[in-house]
C-alpha positions in Angstrom: 0.0 0.0 0.0 2.8 2.4 0.9 4.7 1.8 -2.3 1.5 2.2 -4.3 0.8 5.5 -2.6 4.2 6.8 -3.7 3.6 5.5 -7.2 0.4 7.5 -7.4 2.0 10.7 -6.1 5.0 10.4 -8.4 2.8 9.7 -11.4 0.7 12.7 -10.6 3.7 15.0 -10.4 5.4 13.7 -13.5 3.1 15.8 -15.8 3.1 19.2 -14.1 0.5 21.8 -14.9 -1.9 19.1 -16.1 -5.1 17.9 -14.5 -4.8 14.7 -12.5 -7.4 13.1 -14.8 -4.7 13.1 -17.6 -1.7 12.3 -15.4 -3.5 9.3 -13.8 -5.3 8.0 -16.8 -3.6 4.6 -16.6 -5.4 3.9 -13.3 -9.0 2.9 -12.9 -11.1 4.8 -10.3 -14.5 4.0 -8.9 -17.3 6.4 -9.9 -17.4 8.8 -7.0 -18.3 12.5 -7.0 -15.4 13.3 -4.6 -12.9 11.5 -6.8 -14.2 13.2 -9.9 -13.7 16.5 -8.3 -10.2 15.7 -7.2 -9.3 14.5 -10.7 -10.1 17.9 -12.1 -7.4 19.5 -10.0 -3.6 19.7 -10.5 -1.3 17.5 -8.3 0.1 20.5 -6.5 -3.4 21.5 -5.3 -4.0 18.3 -3.4 -3.0 17.6 0.2 -1.8 14.3 1.6 -5.3 13.2 2.7 -6.6 13.7 -0.8 -3.8 11.6 -2.3 -4.6 8.9 0.3 -8.3 9.0 -0.8 -7.3 8.6 -4.4 -5.0 5.7 -3.6 -7.6 3.8 -1.5 -10.2 4.4 -4.2 -8.1 2.6 -6.7 -7.2 -0.3 -4.4 -10.7 -1.1 -3.1 
């Protein structure tokens, strides 16, 4: 889980100034309004808790 979290964060920051939807397009997320909102932001706009939310949304 810890390594996967770092993979998500690293992938999100690899394409700066782009929305997370584009940077994390290789991952499949559950349909959730909160996740949809987060994916419209840039990586630098998210805090640690929001990255954890994205990571757990992929794993579950």
